[in-house]
N, C-alpha and C positions, 0 to 999 in steps of 0.2 A: 369595568372589568374587559372593556373591548380593548382601552389601552396596553394592559397585561398582557390579554392572548396573542394582540399584533407585537407585542416586544419579544413575548418567548417564540413564534415564529419567525422573528429578525433573526434573533441570537441562534436560532436551529438552522436558518438558512446562511448565515454567516461562517458558522462551526464547520459545515457540510463543504463549503466554498473554500475554506481555510486548510481543511483536510486532504482535498483535492489539489490545491495549489501546494500542500507541503509534498503530497505524495508524486507530484510532477517536478519537484524539485530536484528528486536526486539522491534525498537523504534516505530514502527507504530503500535502496539498492543493496541487497545482498552482496555479503562478501563471496568473492569468486575464488577459486583454485582448479589447478588441474589435478586429475585423478587417472592415473594409468594402471590398470589391472591388466595381467596379463591373462590370455585365455587358452585354455588348452582343448584343442579340437580332436576327439577319438575317432578318427576313419580306419577301418579295418576291413 
């Protein structure tokens, strides 16, 4: 029973490290685009 718990904990740790590594690799960067919106300033 102890081996199973240890195996599951190791899998969770490896999965977390894998997720952190994947997020730092650059594949999770959102697509960027330039947005220009005219702004009307009503000064009276």
